[in-house]
N, C-alpha and C positions, 0 to 999 in steps of 0.2 A: 712869430703869431703862430699860435698851434691850430690843426685841422680841427681838433675835436677835443672836448673838456678831457681831463685826466686827474687822477687823484694828484694833489700835491706833489708829493715824494715822488711820481714820476716824471716831474718835469725836469728837463735836461737842466743839468747844473745844483738840483736841489741837494742830493746827498752831499756833495763836494762845498756844499754852502757858496755858490757861485748867485744863488737864486733865494729870496724871501717872499713870502706871501702875507700881506695885511690888508684889509679893508683900508679904502681911501682915506674913512675919518681917523683910522687909528694911525695913519701915516702922517697925521699932523702934531701928535702928540709931543714927539722926540724933538722936532723943530723951535716947537712953541715954549718949552720949557729950556732948551738950551739957548735960544734966542733971547730970553730973560737976562743974560749978562751972567750967565756961570762960568768962572773961572775955573781953571786947568785942574784936574783931580778933586773939584765940589766932588761934594760929599750928598749921594741922592739915594732917597727912599723909593722904590717901585713896589707901593704896596699893592695889593691883589695882582701880582705880576703875571700868573699863568696866564697861557702859554709861555710867554717871554720875547714876543714880536716886538714889544714896546722897550722892551730892557735892552733887547741885541739892538733894537734903532738907535738907542741914546748912546751905546757902545761904538757902533759904526760910527757916529756923527762928531763925539769928543772923547775925550779923554777923562773919564769918570770914576769915583768911587763909589760904586752901584751894591744897595742891598736891595737884594729880588725877597719880595716875602710873599706868602701864600700860605693859606691857612689848610690847604689840603696836599698831604706828601704826594701822594699820586700825580698832582697837577703840577708838583714841583720839580718833579721830575722830568715833565715837558719842557720847563725852562732849561735845565740843565741839559737837557738834550739839544734844545734850540741853540744854547749857548756854545756847546761843545761844536757840534755841526758846524758852526759859523766862525769858529776857533776866538771866540771870547770868552772874557772869566767877569765873571760878579759873585758877589757872595749871596747864597741863597738860603734861606731859612724857611722851615713850615712851621709857621705860628698867626695867631690872630693878631691882626694888626692893631685891633681893639685891645688887646690885652700887652702895653709894652714893656711891662716887668718881664714877660716872658720873651724878649728879642732886641729891647733897646739898650746900647750902653750907656745911654745918657748924653752921647755927644750930639749937638745938633746937627741937622741935615740943612743943605744949602737949598734944596729942593724936593719935593714929594710929589711923585706923581701917582695919583689914585683913580683907577680906572674900576670904579666900585661895579662889584658883580650886580648888583641890584637894578643897574641902568639899563642891561640887555639891551643897549641900542642896535647891535651888531646882528644880536639875535632875530630883534623886532624886523629889521630891515630885510633880513635875508629869509625869514617867514613870519610874515605880517599875522597869520592866523594867532601866534604866539602872543600879543599885545596885551592880554588881557591876563595871561598868565601870572606875570609879574606881581598885578593887582593883588591877587587873590593868596600870592605865597604866604606861606604863616612861617617859615622855616627861620629860624635867629639870624643866618646867613644871610638871609635878605633885610634884617636891619644892621646888619655890620659897618656899615659905612655911618651910620650916627655914631656908633662907637668910635670909630676913626677920628670923626670928625672932632670928637672932643679930646684927643689924644693930646698930651702935653707938649708943649713946645719948649724946646731947650733957647737959651740966651744966645741972642744973635750978635 
């Protein structure tokens, strides 16, 4: 237990990969996905993956072949930093999940984790005054999940 709040990077063991920080809801994603019966080395797409906490959690819990995708190269670097700090590896690609021709090799995924950026549920929980911001957003980024949901699926 810490006597006072500190920046996450100052937590004992953080830089060494001994500690990760995630919201309680974010911690549910990996066990739920893996609990669906994924086999070892299952091929998993983590779309909208930055900053990489859920990607890392998946890899900590199971031996998976993970593709971590994010449309923003700067945010993708955060995924790579997270994985490096935790000594984990996944393939990372900077691309729009809504444009599979730019990144998809045509092989089906066993599972897809999509924490769409437009949900902003973690941001709203931490900053309730932002709840109306998402509704007013007009950026194409906020519409990306609709494109992602229409992504072609491979044969099973």
